[in-house]
C-alpha positions as CSV (number, residue, x, y, z in Angstrom):
1,X,128.0,202.2,-65.3
2,X,126.5,204.6,-67.9
3,X,125.7,202.9,-71.3
4,X,127.8,204.4,-74.1
5,X,125.7,204.7,-77.3
6,X,127.1,205.7,-80.6
7,X,125.6,208.6,-82.6
8,X,123.7,210.2,-79.7
9,X,120.9,212.6,-80.3
10,X,122.1,216.2,-80.5
11,X,119.1,218.5,-81.1
12,X,120.6,222.0,-81.3
13,X,117.7,223.9,-79.9
14,X,117.9,221.9,-76.7
15,X,121.5,222.9,-75.9
16,X,122.2,226.0,-78.0
17,X,122.9,228.1,-74.9
18,X,125.4,225.6,-73.6
19,X,126.9,225.3,-77.1
20,X,127.4,229.1,-77.2
21,X,129.1,229.1,-73.8
22,X,131.2,226.1,-74.4
23,X,132.3,227.6,-77.7
24,X,133.7,230.6,-75.9
25,X,135.3,228.4,-73.2
26,X,137.1,226.4,-75.8
27,X,138.3,229.7,-77.4
28,X,139.9,230.7,-74.2
29,X,141.7,227.4,-73.9
30,X,142.6,227.4,-77.6
31,X,144.1,230.9,-77.4
32,X,146.3,229.7,-74.5
33,X,147.7,227.0,-76.8
34,X,148.0,229.6,-79.6
35,X,150.0,231.9,-77.4
36,X,152.7,229.3,-76.7
37,X,152.7,226.8,-79.5
38,X,155.1,227.4,-82.5
39,X,153.5,228.2,-85.8
40,X,152.6,225.3,-88.0
41,X,151.4,225.5,-91.6
42,X,147.6,226.1,-92.0
43,X,147.4,227.0,-88.3
44,X,147.6,223.3,-87.3
45,X,149.1,224.3,-84.0
46,X,145.9,225.8,-82.7
47,X,143.2,223.1,-82.6
48,X,142.1,220.8,-79.9
49,X,141.9,217.0,-80.1
50,X,139.3,214.4,-78.9
51,X,140.2,212.2,-76.0
52,X,138.6,209.4,-74.1
53,X,137.2,211.9,-71.7
54,X,136.8,215.1,-73.7
55,X,139.0,217.6,-75.5
56,X,142.7,218.4,-75.0
57,X,145.2,220.9,-76.2
58,X,147.9,218.2,-76.2
59,X,151.3,219.2,-74.5
60,X,152.1,222.9,-75.0
61,X,155.7,224.0,-74.7
62,X,156.5,226.6,-72.0
63,X,159.6,228.7,-71.3
64,X,162.3,226.7,-69.6
65,X,161.5,223.4,-71.3
66,X,158.4,222.4,-69.2
67,X,155.2,221.3,-71.0
68,X,151.7,221.8,-69.9
69,X,148.3,220.9,-71.2
70,X,144.6,221.7,-70.7
71,X,141.9,219.1,-70.8
72,X,138.1,219.4,-70.9
73,X,136.8,216.3,-69.0
74,X,133.1,215.8,-70.0
75,X,132.7,212.7,-67.8
76,X,133.7,214.3,-64.4
77,X,132.9,217.8,-65.8
78,X,136.2,219.5,-64.9
79,X,138.8,221.5,-66.8
80,X,142.3,220.2,-65.8
81,X,145.6,221.9,-66.1
82,X,148.5,219.4,-66.0
83,X,152.2,220.4,-65.9
84,X,155.0,218.1,-67.1
85,X,156.6,218.1,-63.6
86,X,153.5,216.5,-62.0
87,X,151.8,219.6,-60.7
88,X,148.1,220.2,-61.6
89,X,145.1,222.5,-61.0
90,X,141.5,222.1,-62.0
91,X,138.1,223.9,-62.0
92,X,134.6,222.5,-62.3
93,X,132.6,222.7,-65.6
94,X,129.3,224.1,-64.4
95,X,127.1,227.1,-65.1
96,X,129.5,230.0,-65.1
97,X,129.9,233.3,-67.0
98,X,132.6,233.4,-69.6
99,X,134.2,236.3,-67.6
100,X,134.4,234.1,-64.5
101,X,135.7,231.1,-66.4
102,X,138.4,233.3,-68.0
103,X,139.4,234.7,-64.6
104,X,139.5,231.3,-63.0
105,X,141.6,229.6,-65.6
106,X,144.1,232.4,-65.8
107,X,144.3,232.3,-62.0
108,X,145.0,228.5,-62.1
109,X,147.8,229.0,-64.7
110,X,149.4,231.7,-62.6
111,X,149.2,229.5,-59.5
112,X,151.3,227.0,-61.4
113,X,153.8,229.6,-62.5
114,X,152.6,229.7,-66.0
115,X,152.4,233.3,-67.3
116,X,150.3,233.3,-70.5
117,X,148.9,236.4,-72.2
118,X,146.1,236.0,-74.7
119,X,144.1,238.3,-76.9
120,X,140.7,238.2,-75.1
121,X,138.5,239.1,-78.1
122,X,136.6,236.0,-79.4
123,X,137.1,235.2,-83.1
124,X,134.9,234.0,-85.9
125,X,131.8,235.4,-84.2
126,X,129.6,238.4,-84.9
127,X,129.6,241.2,-82.3
128,X,132.1,239.6,-80.0
129,X,132.5,240.6,-76.3
130,X,135.9,240.4,-74.7
131,X,136.1,237.3,-72.4
132,X,136.7,239.3,-69.3
133,X,133.5,241.3,-69.9
134,X,131.1,238.5,-71.1
135,X,128.5,237.8,-68.4
136,X,125.8,236.9,-71.0
137,X,127.1,233.4,-71.8
138,X,126.9,231.3,-68.7
139,X,124.9,228.1,-69.5
140,X,126.3,224.6,-69.0
141,X,124.0,221.6,-69.3
142,X,126.2,218.7,-68.3
143,X,124.1,216.1,-70.1
144,X,124.3,217.8,-73.4
145,X,127.9,218.8,-73.0
146,X,128.7,215.1,-72.5
147,X,126.5,214.0,-75.5
148,X,128.3,216.5,-77.7
149,X,131.6,215.0,-76.7
150,X,130.3,211.5,-77.4
151,X,129.2,212.6,-80.9
152,X,132.7,214.0,-81.4
153,X,134.2,210.6,-80.4
154,X,132.1,209.0,-83.2
155,X,133.0,211.7,-85.7
156,X,136.7,211.4,-84.8
157,X,136.7,207.7,-85.4
158,X,135.1,208.0,-88.9
159,X,137.2,211.0,-90.0
160,X,140.4,209.1,-89.0
161,X,139.3,206.1,-91.1
162,X,138.6,208.4,-94.0
163,X,142.0,210.1,-93.6
164,X,143.8,206.8,-93.6
165,X,143.0,206.1,-97.2
166,X,145.0,209.1,-98.5
167,X,148.7,209.1,-99.2
168,X,149.1,212.8,-100.0
169,X,149.4,215.6,-97.5
170,X,146.5,215.6,-95.0
171,X,145.7,217.5,-91.8
172,X,145.3,215.8,-88.5
173,X,141.7,215.2,-87.4
174,X,141.2,218.1,-85.2
175,X,138.7,220.4,-83.5
176,X,138.8,224.1,-84.4
177,X,137.7,226.2,-81.5
178,X,137.2,229.3,-83.7
179,X,134.4,227.8,-85.8
180,X,133.6,225.1,-83.2
181,X,133.8,222.1,-85.6
182,X,135.7,218.9,-86.3
183,X,137.6,218.8,-89.5
184,X,140.1,216.9,-91.7
185,X,141.6,218.2,-94.9
186,X,143.2,216.6,-97.9
187,X,145.6,218.5,-100.2
188,X,146.2,218.1,-104.0
189,X,149.8,219.3,-103.6
190,X,149.3,222.4,-105.8
191,X,149.2,226.1,-104.6
192,X,145.8,227.7,-104.5
193,X,144.9,231.2,-105.7
194,X,144.7,233.8,-102.8
195,X,141.6,233.3,-100.7
196,X,139.1,236.1,-101.1
197,X,138.4,236.3,-97.4
198,X,135.7,235.2,-95.0
199,X,133.2,236.9,-92.7
200,X,134.6,237.4,-89.1
201,X,138.0,235.8,-90.0
202,X,141.2,237.7,-90.4
203,X,142.6,237.8,-93.9
204,X,146.0,236.4,-92.8
205,X,144.2,233.4,-91.2
206,X,142.3,232.4,-94.3
207,X,145.2,233.0,-96.7
208,X,147.4,230.7,-94.6
209,X,144.7,228.1,-94.2
210,X,143.9,228.0,-97.9
211,X,147.4,228.5,-99.3
212,X,147.1,225.2,-101.2
213,X,144.2,223.4,-103.0
214,X,142.1,221.5,-100.5
215,X,139.2,219.1,-100.2
216,X,138.0,219.6,-96.6
217,X,135.2,217.9,-94.6
218,X,134.0,217.8,-91.0
219,X,131.1,218.2,-88.6
220,X,129.3,221.1,-87.1
221,X,127.0,220.8,-84.0
222,X,124.7,223.4,-85.5
223,X,126.2,226.7,-84.4
224,X,126.8,229.7,-86.7
225,X,123.2,230.1,-87.6
226,X,122.9,226.7,-89.3
227,X,120.6,225.5,-86.6
228,X,121.2,221.7,-86.9
229,X,124.1,219.3,-86.5
230,X,125.5,218.2,-89.9
231,X,128.5,216.9,-91.8
232,X,129.9,219.2,-94.4
233,X,132.4,218.9,-97.4
234,X,133.8,221.6,-99.7
235,X,136.7,222.3,-102.0
236,X,138.9,225.4,-102.4
237,X,139.1,226.5,-105.0
238,X,135.7,225.1,-106.0
239,X,136.0,223.5,-109.4
240,X,133.4,224.2,-112.1
241,X,130.5,221.8,-112.0
242,X,130.9,220.7,-108.3
243,X,127.4,221.9,-107.3
244,X,125.9,219.4,-109.8
245,X,128.0,216.4,-108.9
246,X,126.3,213.1,-108.0
247,X,127.0,212.3,-104.3
248,X,125.9,209.8,-101.7
249,X,123.9,209.0,-99.6
250,X,120.5,210.3,-100.8
251,X,120.0,212.6,-97.8
252,X,123.1,214.7,-98.8
253,X,122.8,217.8,-100.9
254,X,124.8,220.8,-102.1
255,X,124.0,224.2,-100.4
256,X,124.4,227.0,-102.9
257,X,124.2,229.5,-100.0
258,X,127.2,227.9,-98.2
259,X,129.0,226.5,-101.3
260,X,129.3,223.2,-99.4
261,X,127.9,219.7,-99.5
262,X,125.7,218.9,-96.4
263,X,124.7,215.7,-94.8
264,X,122.3,216.3,-91.9
265,X,123.3,214.5,-88.7
266,X,119.8,213.2,-88.0
267,X,119.9,211.4,-91.4
268,X,123.1,209.7,-90.3
269,X,121.5,208.6,-87.0
270,X,118.6,207.1,-89.0
271,X,120.8,205.2,-91.4
272,X,121.2,201.4,-91.2
273,X,125.0,201.9,-90.8
274,X,125.8,205.5,-89.7
275,X,129.5,205.0,-90.1
276,X,129.0,203.8,-93.7
277,X,126.7,206.7,-94.5
278,X,129.2,209.2,-93.3
279,X,132.1,207.5,-95.2
280,X,129.9,207.4,-98.4
281,X,129.4,211.2,-98.0
282,X,133.1,211.9,-97.4
283,X,134.3,209.7,-100.2
284,X,131.8,210.8,-102.8
285,X,132.2,214.5,-102.2
286,X,136.0,214.2,-102.2
287,X,135.9,212.2,-105.4
288,X,133.7,214.8,-107.1
289,X,136.1,217.6,-106.0
290,X,139.3,215.7,-107.0
291,X,138.0,214.6,-110.4
292,X,136.6,218.0,-111.4
293,X,139.7,219.6,-110.0
294,X,142.0,217.2,-111.9
295,X,143.9,215.9,-108.9
296,X,146.4,213.2,-109.5
297,X,144.3,210.6,-107.6
298,X,146.5,207.6,-108.6
299,X,149.4,209.2,-106.8
300,X,147.5,210.5,-103.8
301,X,145.3,207.5,-102.8
302,X,145.9,204.0,-101.5
């Protein structure tokens, strides 16, 4: 039996090609959920969720009352399609062009009688290529795909602990396939000013996501040009003085380029208690945002 170790190494350069391909594969699966799931505030109907074997859409409603779901299994390295009546299909997770992955998964859905149409243009990426035309991205290193999932299991555990301490409105802990990151968001309860927009993201998406004041945090594997795995935390709108706030642990810092607090993942792995290091980062950055933003913390927290 393979030993399960917490906070596995995840050097971005070693698996960046697999990361880019897997990002696009999750966008295909996520867009299938988006096509059928009813709209939820802040786009909470679109993310994926961490499981004991990988990532899942959770059950998706389909015409006629039958549910179906799609699961990435990073232990056996398969993508599974399960229907509520017991039928199923699957395909291997192996080196495969995005165009072929898209064709295969849509074929499996059709074989199960599930007619789903998606917009095939990737989102939140520069110079995107439609899924059915993308033969550039085809890498899949099973070892690093599995290590990435194992890291997500650790991140999921700590983010859920952080979320449990908040009485106000909070998002689920979820995996956004657009930006390819884990996230959880706390809300002050007050409306926010209209969001000014973001690169590569439709205005209607950001305006809905940031309709109310937030303190949001999560984990990136290093994509998007950042180049290294890291935890992040930010507030919208950003209160005055946030960049100069005192936060913990010592390895954390404020990026004036990103307008976010950053805690490098490697610093977490080197900490005496990685879980505690992440919680200190999440709690201290939230406290800074909430205090400077004049949130009613007595009413919002346990």
